[in-house]
N, C-alpha and C positions, 0 to 999 in steps of 0.2 A: 407391091407391099413387101416390107422387110421380113426376112426370115426370123423366127423366134430366137431369143437369147437362150443359151444353154446353161442350166444350173446343175452343177454336179455336187450332190450331197455325198460326202465321203466320211463314213462313221468308223472311228477307230475303236475296236473292242479289245481290251487288254487287261489281264491280271498277271502278276508275277507268280512264281511257283511257291505256293503256300505249304506244300507237303514237306514235313521234316524228313531229311534224307536218312535218318537213323531209325525212326519209329514208324514212318509212313503215315503219320497223323497230320491232317490238315489243321494248322495252327490258327488260321484266320478264315472267316466264313465268306469272303467277298466274292469268290467265284459262285458259290451257292446262292448268295443273296442277290447279286446282280443277274444271276441266271433266272431266278424266280421273278425278279422285278423288271429286268430290262431286256436281256438278250433275246428272248422269244418274242416279246411284244414289239420290239423295234422292227423286226422283219415281218411279223404277222400283220402289222398295220397296213402294209403295202397291198395286201389282198383287196382292200377296199379302194385302192387307187392304182389301177393297172397301167395308167399312162405314166406314172412316176417310177422311173428306174433309179436305183441307187447303188453305190459301191460300199461294201463293208470290208474292213480290214480285220481279219481274225488272227491274232497272234498265236503261234503254235503252243506256247506255254499255257495259254488260256484254253485252247481246244483240247489239249491233253487232259486238263483237269475236268473239263465238261464231260469228256468220255468216261473218266473215273466215276463221277457222280451218277452218270446215266446207267452205269453197270450196277450201281447199288453196293451196299456193304462197305462204303468208304468209312475210314475213321476220321471223324470231324469233331474237333474239340467242342465246338458250339452246339452241334447236334447232340453229342453225348451228354453235355450239360443240360440241354433242354429235356432230354429223355429222363433225367433223374426225377424220382418222386419228390414232389415239393414238400412233403411232410417229413422227409428224412434227410434233409440237407445238412452238411457239415458247415461249420463257420467259414471254412475256405470256399465252399460252394457259394454260400450267401454273398461273400465279398466279391466273388467273380461276377455274379449276377448284378450286384449293385454297381460295379465298375463298368462292366462290358455290355449289359443288356439295355443301355440307353444310347447306344452308338447308332444314331440316326439323326436326321435333321429334325430338331425339336419343333420348329415352327410348322413345317409342312407334313411331317410324318407322325409326330407324337401328339402335338397339341390338338389335332382334329379328333382324336379318340379320347373321350372324357375320362375313361378309367386309366389310360396310359398316362395322360397328363397329371391325373391325380397321384399316380405312383411316383412320377418324377418330382412333383412338388413335395411329396412325403419323404423321398430320399434326400432332396435338396439339390440345388443347381450347381453346387461345387463338387468336383470329382477328386478333391484332395482326400488322401487316405483317412485322415482324422475325421473329416466330415462324413465320409462314407460309413465309417465305423459307428458314428453317432446315429446316422439315419437307419442303419441296419437293425438297430434295437427295436425299431417300431414296426418292422415288417413282419407280417404273419405268414403262415404257410399258404393261405389263400392269396396273399399279395404276391408271393413268389410264383405261384402257379399261373396267376393272371399275367405276370411279367414274362414268364417263359413263353406263353402262347402269343401275347401281343407283339413281342419283339420279332418273332418269326412271321407273324401274320402281316405286319406292316411292310415287311420286305417281300411280300407277294404283290404282283402287279394288280392294280384295281380292276383292270379288265378281266384278268384271270379269276379273281375272287368273285366278281359279279356273275361270271358265266358258269361258275361251279356252285350248285345249290348247297353242298356241304360247307364249303369255305364261306359262302355268303351268310350261311346260318351262324357260323362262328363270329363273323364280323358283326352281325346284328345282335348277337348275344352280349358282346361287349365286356362282360365280367362274369365272375362266378363259374369259371371253367372247371372241367374235371380232367382226369388223366386220360380218358378215352379221347377227348377233344385233341389232346396233344398228339396222340398216336396217329390220328387222322391227318393232322397237319403235316407231320413228318413224312408220311407216305405221299401226300400230295406234292411236297417239295420235289421228291425224286421223279414223280410223274412229269412235272414240268421240265426237269433237267433232261429227261429222256427225249423230249420233243424238240429241243433246241436245234441240234445239228441237222436232224432230218428236215426241219423247216428251211434252214438255209440251203440245203441241197435241193429241196423242191423249188425254191424261188430262183436259184441259180439255173435249174433246168428249164424253167419257164422263160428265162431271159429277163426277169424283173430285177435281178441283182447281179452284180459282178463281185466276186470274192477275191481279195488280195491277201497278202501275208506280210509279215515282218521277220527280221532275223529271229531265230528260234527262241532264245531267252531274253529278247528285247534289249540287247546291248547297244551302246553308243558306238556304231561302226567306225566313225572317224578316229575315236580314241583307241580302239583296238588296233587300227592300222598304224597309228603313230600318236602317242599322247602329246607330243610336242605341237600337234596341229592346233591345240587350244590357244597357242600364242597368237594366232592370226587375228582373233577377235579380242584377246586379252593379253597384250604384249607383256604386261608386268606380272602375270600369274605365276604363283609359286607351284612348281610341278612336283610330283612324287620323286622320291630318291632315285628310283630306277626308271629310266625311260621305257615305257611299254610300247613295243613295236612288233606286233604280231598279226600282220595281215592274214596269215594262215588261220588264225582264230576267227577273224571276220568272215573269211571264206567258208569255214566250217559251219558257222552260225547260219549263213545264207543257204548253204547246201542242205543242211538239216531241215530248214524251213520249207524248201522246195520239195524235198522228199516227203515231208509230212503232209504237205498240201496234196500231193498226188495220191498218197495213201488214203486221205480223208475224203477228198472231193473229186478225185480223178482229174486228169489233164494237168496243165501247168498254169500258174498265175501269170498274168501279163504284167501286173503292176505290183508295187510294194510301197508301203509306208515305212521309211526308215525310222527306227525307234526314235521317238521325240523329234521327228522331222529333221534328224541330224544328218548332215551331208559333208562331203569333202571330195576333192578330185581323186584321191587315192582309192576310194571305195567304188567308184563308178565302173571301172573295168571288171571288178569282181561280180557286180550285179549283172552286168551285160553278159559275162561268161556263163552265168547261171540261167540265162534266158529271160531276165527281167527287161521289159521294154520301156516302162515308164515309172517314175517315182514322183512323190510330192513333198513339198516343204513349205516354209512360210514366206510371205511376201517380203519380209525384211532381208531374207537371203538374196532374193532377186535384186533388191535395192543395192545391197552391198556388192553384188556381183557386177551390176551395171555401173555402179558409181554414181547413181542418180537417186534423189529422194522420191518416195511414193507420196505425191501430194494429194491432200484431201481438203474438202471444203469444211466450213464450220460445223456441219452436221455429220462429218465423217465419210461423206461420199467421195469415192476415188475420182480425182480429176483426170487421171491418166488411164489409158487402156493397157498399160504395160503388163499388169498382173493378170489380164484376162486372155492372154495368148499362151499357147504351149511353146516351150523352148527346147532346143536341142543343144546338148553339150558334148563335145568330143573329148574322150580320154582314153589313152592307150589304143588309139586307132579305131575305137568303137564309139558310136553316138548313142546317147541316152536322152530320152524325152523327159522333161521336167515340167510339172505344173506347180503353181504357187497359190496358196490359199489366200482368200480375202480375209485378212485377220479381223477387221472390224465386224463384218457380217457374221463370221464364224463365232467371234467372242460375244456378240449380242445374244446369240442363242445360248452359248455356254455359260454366260455370266450375268447378263442384264435382263433379258426378257422375262425371266422367272419372277421379277418384281413388278412387272407390268400387268395390266388387265389384258386378257387374251386377245380381244379384238384390236386393241391399240398396238400390241406387239406385232400381230400379223399384218395389220395395215402398214406399220412402219417398215417391215421387212419387204413387203411387196412394193411399196413406194420406192425403196432403195433399188430394187431390181429394175423398176420402170425407169429410174433415172439413168442407170447404166444403159438400158435398151435405147433410150432417147438420144444418148450421146454417140451411138454407133451408127455408121452408115449401113453396115451389114452385120447385125448381131449374130447371125448364124455362124460366123467365123470365130466367135469368141466363146469362152467358157468361164463361168464364175464358180470357182472351187470353194465350197462350204465344207471345211474340214475341221472336225473336233471329236473329242471323246464321245462315244456313243452311249456311255452308261452314267457318267458322273454328273451331268447337268440336271437330270430329271428329278432328283430328290429335293431340289430347290424350287421346283414348280409345284403348284397345286395340282392334285390328281396326277402326279408323276409325269406331267407334261403331255398327257393324252389329249387334253382339250386344245392345247397350243398346236400340237402336230396335226391333229385332225383338221382344225381350221386352216392351217397353213397348206396342207396337202390338198384340201378342197379348193382353195383359191388358186393354187398352182395348176390343178387339173382343169379348171374352168378357163384359165387365161390363155388365149391363143398366141400371145406374144412371148410366152415363156414355155420352155420344155425342160424336162429333167432326164437326161440320158446318164448312163454309166460313163465313167471316164474313158474306158476303151471304146464304147460306142461313139463318143465324140471324136476320139483320135482317129478312128477308122474312117469317119466321114470327112475329117479335116486333116489331111496328111501334111499340109503346109505348116512349118514351124519356124519360129524366129531362132536365129543363131545366137548362142551365148558362148563367149570365148572361155570362160572359166566359172566355176561355182565356188562362191565364198564358203569357207568352212564355219559352220555354226549349226544351231538347232532352231526349233520354232519358238524357243523362249529366249528373248533378248539377243538373238542371233549369236549366241556364244555357248560355252559349255560350263558355265560357272556352277551350275547345280551339281555337276558330276565330277568336277576336279578343281583343285586349288585350295580348298579349305583343308585344314589339318586332318579332319576326320575323313574326307574324301581321299586325300593322298595316302593316309594310313591304310585304307581299304585297298587301294591300288597296289601298294607295296606288299600287302599280304597276298594278293592274287599273284603278283610277280614271283614272290618267294615260293608259293605253292606250285606254280607252274614250272619253275625251275626244278623242283623236287620231282615232279611227275615226269618231266622230260628226261632227267637223269635215270630214273627208274626204268622208263620205257627203253632207253638205249642199252641198259645193262641186263635187263631181265631175260631169263631163259624162256624162249618162246614155247607156249603151249596153249591149247584152246582155253583153258581156265584162266591163265595169265592174261591172254589177249582180251577175254571178256571183262576182266577186272580193269584193265587199262582203258578199255572203251568206256566203261561206266565211270571211271575216274575223270576222263575227259569231259563227259556229260556234266559231272558235278562242277568241274572247273568252269565250263561254259555257263552253267547256271549262276555261278558267282559273278560272272561278268555282266549280268543283267543290270539295267539302269535303275531299277526300283530301289535297290539297297542304297544307292548313292543319293536318291531323292531325299532320304531322311537324314543323311549325314550333312554336316554344315548347319548354317542358321537360316536357310531360306524357307524351310517348311517344318511343320510340327504335326504330330499325330499321337493319339493315345496308343497307337499300335507300334510306335517306332522301336520300342525295345524288342518286339517280336521280329521285326525286320532285321535288326542288328543281329539277333540270335540266329535267324535263318541263314543270313549271309555267312556268318562264321561257321555254322554247321556244314554248309556245302564244302567249305575249305577243309574242315576237319575230316569230312567223309573221304576226300581225296587221299589224305594220309592214311586213313583206315584201310582203304582199298589197296594201297600199295604196301601195306604192312609196316608203316613207319609211324612212330609216335608224333602226333601233331605238336607244334610249338605251344608251350604253355600260354603264350600271349593270346592265342585264339580263344582262351577261356575268359578273357577280360573284355567287357563291352567296349566298343569303339565310341559309342555315344556317351557323352558325359554331361551331367548337369553342371559340373564344376568347371565351367569354362566361360570365357567372356563372349558377349554378343557385340558385334560391330554394327552400330546403327548406320543408316544410309547418309545421315548428316551429323557431323561432329561439331561441338562448340568451336567457334572461330574467334571469339572475343568476349570480353566481360559484358554483362547486361545489367540493367537496373530497371526492370519493368514496374509499371504501376499496377499493384495488385487490387483490382476492382471488379474482377469477374467479367470484364469486357475486353474486346480487342481495341484498346485505346488508340494505338496507331501501329502501322506496319513495322516500324523500325525497332520497337522496344524488345522484340524477341528475334531480331534479324540475325544475330550472331549465335543463337542458341543451337543446340543439337536437337535431333528429332527422331523419334521412333514412329514407324508407320505400321498399320495393321498388317500382321503376318499373312503370307499366302498359305492357304490351307487347301489340301486336296480333298474333295468330297468323297473320293473313293475309299479313303482310309479313316474317315469319320473321327476327327478329333472331337473329344467330348465337348458338348455345349455348342452345337452348331446352330446357334441363333445369330442374327445379324450383329449383336453386341451393342454396347452403349457408346464406347469411345472410338473415335476415328484416328486420333493420333495423340502421342505424348511428347511434349516439348520440354527440354531441360537446359539449364544453363546456370550461371553463377556470377557473382562479383567476388571480391576478396573475403567477404564476411558470410555470405549466404548462398545456399543451394536453392534454386528456383525450379518449380515444376508447373507445367500447364497441361490441362486435360481438355481436349476439344471433343464435344459431342459429335456424333454423326449428324450431318446437315439436316436430315429429315426429322431429327428429334429435337432440334433447337427451336424454341427454348424448352428445356427438359425440367419438369417440376416434380417428378416422382422421387421418392427417397431411394438413395443408393449409397454405397460406401466403397472406400478403397483403402488398401493397406500397403505401405511402403516397407518392405522387409529388408533390413540391412544385414548382409552376410559379413561385411567388414565396414565399420566396427561391429562386432558380433553382439548379439543379445539386445538389439534395438529394433523397435518397430514403431512406425507412425500410422495412426488410424484416423481417417477422415470420414465423417458422415455428412451427406449433402442432401438437401431437399429444396430445390429451387434456389432462392437467394439466401437461404439459411444454411450455414455450414459450421462444423465444429471439428477441431482436430486435437489429438493428444499424442504425446510421445511416451512410449512405455519401454521399460527395460526388464529383462528376464532376471529374476533373482537367482543367483548361483546356489543359494541354500535350498530354496523350495522349488525352483523351476517354474514358478508362476510369474505372469506378467504383472508388473507394478507400474502404475502411472507415475511419470516423472514431471510432466508439465504440459501446458496447453500450447498449441501452435497458434500464435497470434497473427502471423502474416498469412491470412487466408481470406479468400473471397470467391463467391460463386454467383453466376447468373448465366450468361450465354456460354461461358467457359468456366473452368475452375482453375484458380491460380493460388499457389502457396509458396511460402519461403520458410526454410528451416536454417537457422544460424549454424554455422559449422561448430561453434563452441558448444551448442546443445548436443552435437553428435560426437564431441570430444575428438575432433580431427583437426589437423593443422595443415598449412600450406605444404604441398608436395606429397602429402599422404594420399593413398588410394582408397576409394570407397567402392564397395560392391553391393548392388541392390537389385531387387526385382519388385514388381508391383502387381498386386492382386486387385482386380476390379470386381466388386460384388454387385452385379446389375439386376439381381432378382430374376424376373421372368425374361429379361433380355439376355441372360446368360452370365457365366463366370468367365473372366478373361485374365490372362497372365501376360504381362509385358516385361521383358521379351517372353515369347512363348516357351523358350528353353534357355537355360544358362542365366547369366546375370549381366547387368549393365555396369561397366567399370568407369568410374569418374575419378579423375585426379584433382584434388583440391588445388585451386590456382595459387600461384605465388606472385610476387610483385612484378616479375618479368613475363607474365603470361602473355600479355598483349603484344609485346615486342617479339616474342617467339612465334606468335600466330598472326603476325601482321599480314594483311592482304589488301589488294587494291580493289 
């Protein structure tokens, strides 16, 4: 009989440093809320499944903050706002609640609670400031009190709520809360936070879990070692003005994480999840020197390293066994073990199964594991790494993923052909490793570093870090040594290392959007300003100016390549009519940072193009919604030419559009005419003559689109900035000729 196949669940637990370096106040609540909702429950669930061992990666910047909350007395902006008496709120307080206290998945976390959904509908589904101000007028003190409680309550894990009579009573009450209810809830939050780290220590002691770490502030190690490494995956990338080449910073971030692990959990970690699964040859000797024996990254890195594709069948099952073996890479005379995650299976849990019925999702997952088992002569020699964020997926699942994980763990426990060891347990039992000559430089996202470098905002941030680092280094070299000075220098380096964290860069550029991105931008610049403060130097005035800007263009993944003349009938008449059009696709949104309106949305993509006379736009519904017959609307907002807006209302096959202009005298919108080129059915298609927009060939247009989908949510395309379109001239096609 064949030995069982090894399934290694590797949960990455991470939050950046939300504490303001000047005030000590936590500006965002995600350590607290994922603490009460996810961190404790994810490891506690294993009590019921002793045969299932798992690996948890706890980033030091997260653990540091968990300790803070467990000690009590932290300054947390959201907790302090929650504690305010609802009957004496200022207008600013009310605006804060209206904007921030609906930051949760609307479909799975807000809609199931009748009162909370009622409050959201009362506020409105748009988070634009003008809409919030309108909705705020209708909120009573009772509404705000219920909102304060419900927001904090839904971020408590359902298992914790059900097991606590007081919390369960609050849940059943549902509305009409009092100030005493709020005090109880705030106390219970800290009780949960106190239990998190001791539970991980307990499970580590039992051998049920292996704990690993990441570089302290979650930086992209390859870019710290040498920013030019980004060119391996992106040869044409535009890099920052100053080449960042400081492997000593990478070494410090690693060393600090190892020291922190010893202080917190005792012993030393055997493995590490490099931040964002980012790897390069330069970083390997640093990790090995620090005592790290194995790391993990994405399957695409293995494919690029070997120079062979990872082939899958039509259902996504891997045809090759390449990714299910551990590898050994030699760098600097030392060998490092590397495992590579099965991206399809990991992403099914992270992004797909939340939309499935629990039984079907678990059946599918087990079936895929069985397929791997059946293809192997001796499955015991192989490992299937399931690696993903341990906190972000569950808010998209009903009941916070508890039903899915309980069913999955039950099936795995009962199946004799499958076993779940920790990564180190598997490696100790299977010392044989495949040899890998070199490791391709990239991350677990598209095997490159595009999210963290290359965009003007990313590069600006890198230049600010480099400038600040140079100032700190000069100060350290010239300062008169004393205990006080050395303490300040040490603290200044900590702030510099904090600024190197990957999370700030996540929100720079046009890949991601969040309602909290301005907070991230502010925190990043505050860490740099704190460095200057500690060394007694005035920070550059530029650090007071946000890096993130709405006033910048968005580059869609597909640009117009030729003139088009589509038939506007609300149908996909043929493949070729929009072939040369540009296309905007749904933006990637990180659940951890809770962009406002986390519903699935109405529109899957926006296609745009033109001929010499007309701008054309096409809106495709999400496939599962087609045909869509409910009423909805969209607004095309023109920044240039300014003072113009097109509004379209759609209800099935019926649609109407108007163009309005803003009166310079009154500031009011005045209807200018009807959009006659308009049709809706399976898709929505429209055309606006350039003459109606008062633009001519060669002129530039700037626009963004608001989708008002009602209970399906509010969408902005692009999510930040504007789409730039140049009105075509007679020679457009000759300039864009392609074969």
